[in-house]
Backbone as JSON Lines, residues from 0, in Angstrom:
{"i":0,"aa":"M","n":[-28.78,9.07,-29.96],"ca":[-27.84,9.94,-29.64],"c":[-27.97,11.37,-30.2]}
{"i":1,"aa":"S","n":[-29.1,11.57,-30.93],"ca":[-29.22,12.72,-31.66],"c":[-29.47,13.91,-30.66]}
{"i":2,"aa":"G","n":[-28.82,14.99,-30.89],"ca":[-28.94,16.25,-30.06],"c":[-28.1,16.28,-28.85]}
{"i":3,"aa":"L","n":[-27.48,15.05,-28.39],"ca":[-26.52,15.19,-27.27],"c":[-25.11,15.52,-27.77]}
{"i":4,"aa":"K","n":[-24.46,16.27,-26.99],"ca":[-23.05,16.66,-27.23],"c":[-22.03,15.76,-26.5]}
{"i":5,"aa":"V","n":[-21.02,15.58,-27.18],"ca":[-19.87,14.78,-26.56],"c":[-19.4,15.47,-25.38]}
{"i":6,"aa":"E","n":[-19.33,16.7,-25.19],"ca":[-18.85,17.29,-24.02],"c":[-19.5,16.96,-22.78]}
{"i":7,"aa":"E","n":[-20.75,16.6,-22.83],"ca":[-21.53,16.19,-21.76],"c":[-21.03,14.97,-21.02]}
{"i":8,"aa":"F","n":[-20.48,14.14,-21.85],"ca":[-19.91,12.8,-21.32],"c":[-18.51,12.8,-20.86]}
{"i":9,"aa":"T","n":[-17.8,13.65,-21.42],"ca":[-16.33,13.7,-21.0],"c":[-15.97,14.69,-20.02]}
{"i":10,"aa":"M","n":[-15.03,14.27,-19.07],"ca":[-14.61,14.98,-18.07],"c":[-13.09,15.24,-18.17]}
{"i":11,"aa":"P","n":[-12.72,16.44,-17.8],"ca":[-11.26,16.75,-17.98],"c":[-10.32,15.76,-17.27]}
{"i":12,"aa":"S","n":[-9.39,15.22,-17.97],"ca":[-8.49,14.21,-17.35],"c":[-7.8,14.7,-15.99]}
{"i":13,"aa":"R","n":[-7.43,15.92,-16.04],"ca":[-6.79,16.49,-14.77],"c":[-7.63,16.42,-13.62]}
{"i":14,"aa":"Q","n":[-8.83,16.6,-13.72],"ca":[-9.87,16.55,-12.64],"c":[-10.03,15.22,-12.13]}
{"i":15,"aa":"L","n":[-9.9,14.29,-12.94],"ca":[-10.0,12.82,-12.58],"c":[-8.95,12.49,-11.75]}
{"i":16,"aa":"F","n":[-7.7,12.8,-11.95],"ca":[-6.54,12.45,-11.31],"c":[-5.79,13.33,-10.16]}
{"i":17,"aa":"T","n":[-6.62,14.45,-9.94],"ca":[-6.14,15.51,-8.75],"c":[-6.59,14.81,-7.42]}
{"i":18,"aa":"I","n":[-5.49,14.84,-6.57],"ca":[-5.75,14.35,-5.26],"c":[-6.17,15.44,-4.39]}
{"i":19,"aa":"D","n":[-7.27,15.2,-3.62],"ca":[-7.89,16.22,-2.69],"c":[-6.98,16.21,-1.5]}
{"i":20,"aa":"K","n":[-6.16,17.16,-1.09],"ca":[-5.23,17.33,-0.07],"c":[-5.87,17.08,1.3]}
{"i":21,"aa":"E","n":[-7.19,17.6,1.5],"ca":[-7.93,17.4,2.69],"c":[-8.32,15.99,2.96]}
{"i":22,"aa":"K","n":[-8.69,15.3,1.83],"ca":[-8.94,13.83,1.93],"c":[-7.91,13.13,2.2]}
{"i":23,"aa":"L","n":[-6.73,13.42,1.66],"ca":[-5.43,12.57,1.81],"c":[-5.07,12.8,3.29]}
{"i":24,"aa":"K","n":[-5.14,14.01,3.89],"ca":[-4.9,14.2,5.23],"c":[-5.89,13.31,6.17]}
{"i":25,"aa":"L","n":[-6.99,13.27,5.84],"ca":[-8.01,12.51,6.69],"c":[-7.61,10.98,6.55]}
{"i":26,"aa":"Y","n":[-7.27,10.6,5.43],"ca":[-6.81,9.18,5.12],"c":[-5.73,8.77,5.95]}
{"i":27,"aa":"N","n":[-4.6,9.59,5.93],"ca":[-3.34,9.34,6.67],"c":[-3.54,9.34,8.11]}
{"i":28,"aa":"E","n":[-4.37,10.27,8.58],"ca":[-4.74,10.42,10.03],"c":[-5.62,9.12,10.31]}
{"i":29,"aa":"G","n":[-6.5,8.77,9.68],"ca":[-7.13,7.46,9.88],"c":[-6.23,6.33,10.17]}
{"i":30,"aa":"R","n":[-5.42,6.16,9.18],"ca":[-4.53,4.95,9.31],"c":[-3.5,5.12,10.49]}
{"i":31,"aa":"S","n":[-2.83,6.19,10.66],"ca":[-2.04,6.42,11.76],"c":[-2.61,6.23,13.12]}
{"i":32,"aa":"L","n":[-3.81,6.94,13.42],"ca":[-4.69,6.8,14.67],"c":[-4.97,5.3,14.91]}
{"i":33,"aa":"A","n":[-5.24,4.51,13.89],"ca":[-5.64,3.04,14.16],"c":[-4.5,2.45,14.75]}
{"i":34,"aa":"H","n":[-3.28,2.73,14.47],"ca":[-2.2,2.3,14.96],"c":[-1.85,2.73,16.42]}
{"i":35,"aa":"I","n":[-2.1,4.07,16.64],"ca":[-1.9,4.56,17.91],"c":[-2.85,4.2,19.06]}
{"i":36,"aa":"D","n":[-4.08,4.33,18.71],"ca":[-5.17,4.1,19.67],"c":[-5.61,2.61,19.62]}
{"i":37,"aa":"N","n":[-5.13,1.78,18.79],"ca":[-5.61,0.45,18.59],"c":[-6.91,0.19,18.37]}
{"i":38,"aa":"K","n":[-7.54,1.2,17.55],"ca":[-9.05,1.14,17.1],"c":[-9.05,1.02,15.6]}
{"i":39,"aa":"C","n":[-10.25,0.58,15.09],"ca":[-10.48,0.34,13.76],"c":[-10.56,1.63,13.06]}
{"i":40,"aa":"A","n":[-9.81,1.84,11.78],"ca":[-9.59,2.91,11.05],"c":[-10.93,3.4,10.57]}
{"i":41,"aa":"F","n":[-11.97,2.55,10.53],"ca":[-13.27,2.96,9.81],"c":[-14.2,3.3,10.91]}
{"i":42,"aa":"C","n":[-14.54,2.13,11.79],"ca":[-15.6,2.27,12.7],"c":[-15.2,2.63,14.21]}
{"i":43,"aa":"R","n":[-13.93,2.71,14.25],"ca":[-13.22,3.23,15.72],"c":[-13.54,2.15,16.84]}
{"i":44,"aa":"N","n":[-13.85,0.81,16.51],"ca":[-14.07,-0.1,17.53],"c":[-12.69,-0.68,18.01]}
{"i":45,"aa":"E","n":[-12.59,-1.27,19.16],"ca":[-11.38,-1.81,19.7],"c":[-10.88,-2.89,18.85]}
{"i":46,"aa":"L","n":[-9.49,-3.07,18.61],"ca":[-8.79,-4.15,17.78],"c":[-8.2,-5.07,18.73]}
{"i":47,"aa":"N","n":[-8.37,-6.39,18.39],"ca":[-7.7,-7.35,19.19],"c":[-6.11,-7.71,18.87]}
{"i":48,"aa":"D","n":[-5.9,-7.5,17.37],"ca":[-4.58,-7.7,16.88],"c":[-4.01,-6.3,16.67]}
{"i":49,"aa":"L","n":[-2.75,-6.08,17.25],"ca":[-2.11,-4.9,17.22],"c":[-1.5,-4.59,15.81]}
{"i":50,"aa":"R","n":[-1.5,-5.74,14.88],"ca":[-0.92,-5.47,13.54],"c":[-1.9,-4.98,12.59]}
{"i":51,"aa":"K","n":[-3.26,-5.08,12.95],"ca":[-4.31,-4.67,12.06],"c":[-4.84,-3.26,12.35]}
{"i":52,"aa":"I","n":[-5.43,-2.68,11.16],"ca":[-5.99,-1.24,11.43],"c":[-7.45,-1.33,11.19]}
{"i":53,"aa":"Y","n":[-8.04,-2.67,10.76],"ca":[-9.39,-2.77,10.56],"c":[-9.96,-3.89,11.35]}
{"i":54,"aa":"C","n":[-11.25,-3.82,11.73],"ca":[-11.8,-4.87,12.62],"c":[-12.21,-6.04,11.81]}
{"i":55,"aa":"G","n":[-12.49,-5.8,10.53],"ca":[-12.9,-6.94,9.64],"c":[-12.81,-6.48,8.15]}
{"i":56,"aa":"S","n":[-13.12,-7.34,7.21],"ca":[-13.14,-7.05,5.89],"c":[-14.24,-6.03,5.42]}
{"i":57,"aa":"K","n":[-15.34,-6.05,6.07],"ca":[-16.37,-4.97,5.93],"c":[-15.91,-3.66,6.09]}
{"i":58,"aa":"C","n":[-15.24,-3.37,7.14],"ca":[-14.62,-2.01,7.52],"c":[-13.56,-1.7,6.63]}
{"i":59,"aa":"R","n":[-12.75,-2.75,6.18],"ca":[-11.61,-2.46,5.15],"c":[-12.09,-1.98,3.85]}
{"i":60,"aa":"R","n":[-13.15,-2.78,3.49],"ca":[-13.86,-2.4,2.18],"c":[-14.47,-1.01,2.24]}
{"i":61,"aa":"K","n":[-15.19,-0.63,3.35],"ca":[-15.73,0.64,3.36],"c":[-14.8,1.75,3.42]}
{"i":62,"aa":"F","n":[-13.65,1.53,4.23],"ca":[-12.6,2.56,4.24],"c":[-12.0,2.77,2.87]}
{"i":63,"aa":"R","n":[-11.65,1.81,2.22],"ca":[-10.97,1.88,0.93],"c":[-12.05,2.59,-0.23]}
{"i":64,"aa":"T","n":[-13.29,2.2,0.02],"ca":[-14.3,2.84,-0.96],"c":[-14.28,4.37,-0.7]}
{"i":65,"aa":"K","n":[-14.27,4.66,0.67],"ca":[-14.31,6.11,1.17],"c":[-13.38,6.76,0.47]}
{"i":66,"aa":"Y","n":[-12.07,6.25,0.5],"ca":[-10.81,6.89,-0.1],"c":[-10.38,6.26,-1.31]}
{"i":67,"aa":"R","n":[-11.42,5.96,-2.13],"ca":[-11.19,5.09,-3.4],"c":[-9.91,5.64,-4.33]}
{"i":68,"aa":"Y","n":[-9.88,7.01,-4.45],"ca":[-8.88,7.34,-5.39],"c":[-7.53,7.64,-4.68]}
{"i":69,"aa":"L","n":[-7.55,7.49,-3.47],"ca":[-6.18,7.65,-2.69],"c":[-5.43,6.23,-2.42]}
{"i":70,"aa":"T","n":[-6.22,5.26,-2.35],"ca":[-5.55,3.98,-1.89],"c":[-4.56,3.5,-3.13]}
{"i":71,"aa":"N","n":[-4.82,3.91,-4.31],"ca":[-3.95,3.54,-5.45],"c":[-2.76,4.55,-5.8]}
{"i":72,"aa":"S","n":[-2.81,5.44,-4.76],"ca":[-1.79,6.62,-5.08],"c":[-0.38,6.12,-5.01]}
{"i":73,"aa":"W","n":[0.0,5.03,-4.14],"ca":[1.24,4.66,-4.0],"c":[2.01,4.11,-5.32]}
{"i":74,"aa":"A","n":[1.09,3.47,-6.09],"ca":[1.5,2.94,-7.44],"c":[2.0,4.22,-8.29]}
{"i":75,"aa":"S","n":[1.19,5.26,-8.31],"ca":[1.45,6.54,-9.16],"c":[2.72,7.18,-8.54]}
{"i":76,"aa":"T","n":[2.59,7.4,-7.18],"ca":[3.87,8.17,-6.48],"c":[5.12,7.34,-6.84]}
{"i":77,"aa":"R","n":[5.16,5.89,-6.8],"ca":[6.3,5.1,-7.06],"c":[6.87,5.23,-8.4]}
{"i":78,"aa":"W","n":[5.89,5.24,-9.38],"ca":[6.27,5.21,-10.82],"c":[6.86,6.7,-10.99]}
{"i":79,"aa":"K","n":[6.18,7.72,-10.59],"ca":[6.83,9.15,-10.73],"c":[8.17,9.13,-10.03]}
{"i":80,"aa":"A","n":[8.48,8.47,-8.91],"ca":[9.8,8.51,-8.39],"c":[10.68,7.85,-9.1]}
{"i":81,"aa":"L","n":[10.5,6.7,-9.62],"ca":[11.17,5.84,-10.52],"c":[11.67,6.66,-11.79]}
{"i":82,"aa":"R","n":[10.67,7.28,-12.45],"ca":[10.95,8.08,-13.59],"c":[11.87,9.43,-13.25]}
{"i":83,"aa":"R","n":[11.57,10.06,-12.22],"ca":[12.37,11.19,-11.73],"c":[13.72,10.71,-11.51]}
{"i":84,"aa":"D","n":[13.96,9.77,-10.94],"ca":[15.49,9.21,-10.63],"c":[16.01,8.41,-11.68]}
{"i":85,"aa":"R","n":[15.39,8.33,-12.79],"ca":[15.74,7.44,-13.96],"c":[16.13,6.07,-13.59]}
{"i":86,"aa":"F","n":[15.54,5.41,-12.75],"ca":[15.59,4.06,-12.31],"c":[16.95,3.74,-11.74]}
{"i":87,"aa":"L","n":[17.75,4.82,-11.17],"ca":[19.05,4.66,-10.65],"c":[18.96,4.87,-9.02]}
{"i":88,"aa":"C","n":[19.66,4.0,-8.37],"ca":[19.68,4.16,-6.98],"c":[20.37,5.55,-6.52]}
{"i":89,"aa":"V","n":[19.59,6.2,-5.66],"ca":[20.07,7.55,-5.33],"c":[21.25,7.51,-4.17]}
{"i":90,"aa":"P","n":[21.3,6.5,-3.21],"ca":[22.53,6.45,-2.45],"c":[23.67,5.96,-3.26]}
{"i":91,"aa":"C","n":[23.5,5.07,-4.24],"ca":[24.63,4.67,-5.05],"c":[25.17,5.87,-5.86]}
{"i":92,"aa":"L","n":[24.35,6.67,-6.41],"ca":[24.85,7.85,-7.18],"c":[25.61,8.73,-6.36]}
{"i":93,"aa":"K","n":[25.2,8.82,-5.05],"ca":[26.04,9.79,-4.08],"c":[27.57,9.14,-3.93]}
{"i":94,"aa":"L","n":[27.52,7.95,-4.04],"ca":[28.9,7.17,-4.05],"c":[29.66,7.03,-5.27]}
{"i":95,"aa":"G","n":[28.94,7.6,-6.35],"ca":[29.66,7.66,-7.59],"c":[29.43,6.43,-8.39]}
{"i":96,"aa":"R","n":[28.29,5.57,-8.21],"ca":[28.1,4.35,-8.72],"c":[26.66,4.45,-9.45]}
{"i":97,"aa":"R","n":[26.4,3.91,-10.54],"ca":[25.21,3.81,-11.29],"c":[24.7,2.37,-11.08]}
{"i":98,"aa":"T","n":[23.72,2.26,-10.19],"ca":[23.04,0.97,-10.04],"c":[21.42,1.17,-10.52]}
{"i":99,"aa":"W","n":[21.13,0.14,-11.25],"ca":[19.74,0.18,-11.6],"c":[18.8,-0.47,-10.64]}
{"i":100,"aa":"S","n":[17.67,0.13,-10.43],"ca":[16.74,-0.26,-9.42],"c":[15.21,0.07,-9.59]}
{"i":101,"aa":"R","n":[14.34,-0.81,-9.22],"ca":[12.94,-0.69,-9.32],"c":[12.32,-0.67,-7.95]}
{"i":102,"aa":"E","n":[13.15,-0.36,-6.91],"ca":[12.51,-0.26,-5.62],"c":[12.37,1.31,-5.14]}
{"i":103,"aa":"V","n":[11.42,1.76,-4.5],"ca":[11.23,2.95,-4.07],"c":[11.1,2.97,-2.61]}
{"i":104,"aa":"D","n":[11.78,3.9,-1.94],"ca":[11.8,3.91,-0.4],"c":[11.38,5.35,0.09]}
{"i":105,"aa":"H","n":[10.76,5.25,1.18],"ca":[10.3,6.47,1.89],"c":[11.66,7.04,2.51]}
{"i":106,"aa":"I","n":[11.94,8.31,2.27],"ca":[13.12,8.84,2.99],"c":[12.78,8.84,4.44]}
{"i":107,"aa":"I","n":[11.69,9.6,4.8],"ca":[11.38,9.59,6.33],"c":[10.27,8.45,6.34]}
{"i":108,"aa":"E","n":[10.43,7.38,7.08],"ca":[9.39,6.25,7.04],"c":[8.15,6.75,7.69]}
{"i":109,"aa":"I","n":[7.09,6.01,7.17],"ca":[5.72,6.32,7.51],"c":[5.59,6.11,8.94]}
{"i":110,"aa":"A","n":[6.27,5.08,9.61],"ca":[6.25,4.86,10.98],"c":[6.88,5.88,11.79]}
{"i":111,"aa":"D","n":[7.85,6.8,11.12],"ca":[8.38,7.8,11.78],"c":[7.58,9.17,11.56]}
{"i":112,"aa":"G","n":[6.48,9.07,11.02],"ca":[5.7,10.3,10.65],"c":[5.81,10.93,9.39]}
{"i":113,"aa":"G","n":[6.6,10.11,8.33],"ca":[6.71,10.61,7.05],"c":[5.43,10.57,6.18]}
{"i":114,"aa":"P","n":[5.17,11.56,5.29],"ca":[4.05,11.44,4.43],"c":[4.0,10.28,3.56]}
{"i":115,"aa":"E","n":[2.93,9.62,3.4],"ca":[2.79,8.31,2.52],"c":[2.95,8.53,1.15]}
{"i":116,"aa":"F","n":[2.31,9.66,0.59],"ca":[2.19,9.7,-0.92],"c":[2.98,10.94,-1.48]}
{"i":117,"aa":"E","n":[3.76,11.5,-0.72],"ca":[4.44,12.73,-1.16],"c":[5.73,12.26,-2.03]}
{"i":118,"aa":"L","n":[5.72,12.87,-3.18],"ca":[6.83,12.55,-4.07],"c":[8.24,13.01,-3.52]}
{"i":119,"aa":"D","n":[8.18,14.12,-2.73],"ca":[9.45,14.56,-2.07],"c":[10.05,13.74,-1.04]}
{"i":120,"aa":"N","n":[9.09,12.79,-0.58],"ca":[9.66,11.98,0.52],"c":[9.97,10.47,-0.05]}
{"i":121,"aa":"T","n":[10.21,10.4,-1.31],"ca":[10.46,9.14,-1.9],"c":[11.94,9.2,-2.76]}
{"i":122,"aa":"Q","n":[12.55,8.05,-2.84],"ca":[13.82,7.96,-3.53],"c":[13.82,6.47,-4.14]}
{"i":123,"aa":"T","n":[14.33,6.33,-5.23],"ca":[14.72,5.07,-5.94],"c":[15.91,4.6,-5.13]}
{"i":124,"aa":"I","n":[16.05,3.28,-4.8],"ca":[17.05,2.74,-3.89],"c":[17.05,1.13,-4.32]}
{"i":125,"aa":"C","n":[18.46,0.87,-4.3],"ca":[18.71,-0.61,-4.61],"c":[18.45,-1.59,-3.32]}
{"i":126,"aa":"K","n":[18.31,-2.69,-3.62],"ca":[17.96,-3.76,-2.36],"c":[19.0,-3.67,-1.35]}
{"i":127,"aa":"V","n":[20.26,-3.49,-1.68],"ca":[21.28,-3.55,-0.68],"c":[21.13,-2.12,0.34]}
{"i":128,"aa":"H","n":[20.94,-1.17,-0.36],"ca":[20.82,0.17,0.51],"c":[19.57,0.19,1.19]}
{"i":129,"aa":"H","n":[18.35,-0.31,0.5],"ca":[17.13,-0.49,1.2],"c":[17.17,-1.23,2.46]}
{"i":130,"aa":"R","n":[17.84,-2.51,2.34],"ca":[17.9,-3.33,3.6],"c":[18.74,-2.67,4.66]}
{"i":131,"aa":"L","n":[19.93,-1.94,4.32],"ca":[20.64,-1.29,5.34],"c":[19.9,-0.01,5.99]}
{"i":132,"aa":"K","n":[19.2,0.66,5.17],"ca":[18.43,1.92,5.73],"c":[17.4,1.35,6.52]}
{"i":133,"aa":"T","n":[16.56,0.22,6.21],"ca":[15.45,-0.15,7.0],"c":[15.85,-0.69,8.3]}
{"i":134,"aa":"A","n":[17.01,-1.49,8.25],"ca":[17.6,-2.12,9.59],"c":[18.13,-1.0,10.53]}
{"i":135,"aa":"E","n":[18.7,0.06,9.9],"ca":[19.16,1.2,10.7],"c":[17.91,1.98,11.34]}
{"i":136,"aa":"N","n":[16.84,2.27,10.59],"ca":[15.61,3.03,11.1],"c":[15.09,2.19,12.19]}
{"i":137,"aa":"R","n":[14.97,0.81,11.93],"ca":[14.25,-0.09,12.99],"c":[15.15,0.1,14.33]}
{"i":138,"aa":"R","n":[16.48,-0.04,14.16],"ca":[17.37,0.02,15.28],"c":[17.15,1.3,16.13]}
{"i":139,"aa":"L","n":[17.07,2.46,15.31],"ca":[16.88,3.73,15.92],"c":[15.63,3.88,16.64]}
{"i":140,"aa":"R","n":[14.5,3.32,15.95],"ca":[13.19,3.4,16.61],"c":[13.19,2.54,17.85]}
{"i":141,"aa":"A","n":[13.8,1.37,17.97],"ca":[13.85,0.51,19.13],"c":[14.58,1.31,20.15]}
{"i":142,"aa":"L","n":[15.7,1.92,19.92],"ca":[16.31,2.88,20.85],"c":[15.51,3.9,21.48]}
{"i":143,"aa":"R","n":[14.75,4.47,20.66],"ca":[13.91,5.69,21.08],"c":[12.73,5.08,22.01]}
{"i":144,"aa":"R","n":[12.16,3.93,21.73],"ca":[11.16,3.24,22.47],"c":[11.71,2.94,24.0]}
{"i":145,"aa":"K","n":[12.95,2.44,23.87],"ca":[13.63,2.16,25.11],"c":[13.91,3.41,25.92]}
{"i":146,"aa":"A","n":[14.33,4.39,25.39],"ca":[14.48,5.67,25.96],"c":[13.28,6.15,26.62]}
{"i":147,"aa":"I","n":[12.26,6.15,25.89],"ca":[10.8,6.56,26.26],"c":[10.42,5.68,27.59]}
{"i":148,"aa":"A","n":[10.53,4.38,27.37],"ca":[10.13,3.46,28.52],"c":[10.93,3.63,29.79]}
{"i":149,"aa":"A","n":[12.27,4.12,29.67],"ca":[13.09,4.36,30.75],"c":[12.82,5.5,31.55]}
{"i":150,"aa":"S","n":[12.22,6.58,30.92],"ca":[11.9,7.82,31.47],"c":[10.54,7.94,32.06]}
């Protein structure tokens, strides 16, 4: 190691953990289009199962490799939201109660078009409020689907 400098091997930590916004946009579009078109998120082949977004484990692995630094972003976004809200349920705080929680919820659900990894779209929420909010959002989504089908 004579003659080699340490700077050649180190990379700034900020550069390692910066998310490329364009790549994030492509990642979210690939996942959402897979649900809309019923096609694999990676190879765009037809899917038999409506619940899946990949045609097989090979495509899932390739898609996750392509967006390697983005697929683990939920863990970091979740942790940032918990620290920001000091592990307290936001809806309970609005009611004047302090309830500790380790659950994080999307304010605008991903199914409704909310961004997946945006910190501004997250809140710490207790299990009771999370269940109530999710049930209400599902009910509203079902009503919207019925209204669209009726027209």
